[in-house]
N, C-alpha and C positions, 0 to 999 in steps of 0.2 A: 155748032164746032162745040166738043166738049175740049174744055181746059183742064189740064191735069198739073199740080203743083208739088212738089216734092222739097225736103230740104235736107241737109246734112252738113257735118263739118268736113268729111271726104277728106281726112288727112290718113294719107298711107292708103291708097285705093286697092282693093282686094276683091276677089269675086263675089262676096257678099254685097260689096257695093253695087257690081254690075248686075247681078240678081235682081237687087231692088230697083233699081233703074228701071230696067228692061221690064219688068212685071209692072212698074208704075205706069209706064209708056203705053202699056195694053189698055189701059183704062180708059183713054181717051183720044182725042185727034191730035193733042198737041201737049208736050211736055216742056214744064219750065222748072228749072232747077235753082233753088236758091242755096248759095254756099255760106256757111256762118263766116263770118267776120272773126278776124283774130281776138278782138276784144269780146264778142259774145262768147265765143270758147272758153275764155278764162273766166269769165264770169260765170258759166254756167259749169263747165267740168273743173274749174281751179287750176287749170295748167295749161301751159301754153301748147300750141299745136306744133308739131315737128316742122311742118311746113307753112309759110305764110299764105294769108289770102289771096295772094296774086298767083302764087304757084298752085293752089289746090283748085282755084277756079280754073285756070288754064288745064290743069289735069281732069277737070270733070269735061270742060269742053272738047278737049282730044279724045276722049272717049267716043264722040260720035252719036250719043243714046240720045240725048236732050235735044229739042228744038231751039231752046234758048236757055242760058245758064247767067244767071245773075249773083251779083254778090248783096248778102244782106245789109240791113242797115244798122247803125249805132245809134241814130237818133231816134227817141220815141220809144215806141212798143216794138217787140218783134214782130207783132201781128200787124203792123202799119202795112207790110208789103201785099199781106192779103187783102186789103183795102185797094189797093193799087192794082194788082193784077185780076181780083175777084175769080178765082178759080172755081170751076164746077165740082171738082173731085181734089181732095188733097190725101196724098197718100204717105203714110208716115211708116218707120221702119218698125218691127215687133217689138222692140225694147226703146222706141223713141219718146221723148217727152215731148208735149204734154199728153196728160191723160186725153181719152176719147172725151170726156166728161166736161173737163176744163176747156178744150178747144172748142167743143159745141156751144159752151156758155160764152166765148169769147166772139165767136162767129155770130150768135143771136145779137149780141151789143152792138156791133157792127153792121148789122143786117145784111150778112154774107149767108147764101142758100149753098152751101158745098157740102157734098157727101165726104166721108172721113172713111178710109180704106186703111187697114194695116196689112202691111205687105209681111207675109211669114219671112221667118229665118230662113238662110241657107247655110247649114251645116256651123251655127253659132259656136261650136267648142273648137271649131278649127278657124273661120274667117270673122273675128272679131276684132276690131281696131285694137281694144285696149289689149287683148291677148298677145296680138302682133306686135303690139310696141313693149310687151314684157310688164305692163303695167297691170298690176294686181289691187 
């Protein structure tokens, strides 16, 4: 069974998120989505999300695309979840960090053999969370 994992903030769900999740699911048999914690969003983006982690987790679950939706962790490294899940494939958004090179290095250190796939954008000029939230 091919296990696919994706990650994201999923603050203000829009058609770009649906596209990302549906395309990710097509790469394997089971899709697990990691939803970023409020703390990690604040650290990475320097801003609090509009919706708290419980609300965002529920929204992603309610899309009924993922087979499992989990909350990221705030302890240790953001990569620890990959050691726990051991996905065969990691799907990232077209503009999502880390870079493929950074992720490959981290996977090698953790002895995780996973393919990295970048999902193309879906009308990013229209469906990008920062634009929808009027944040430039």
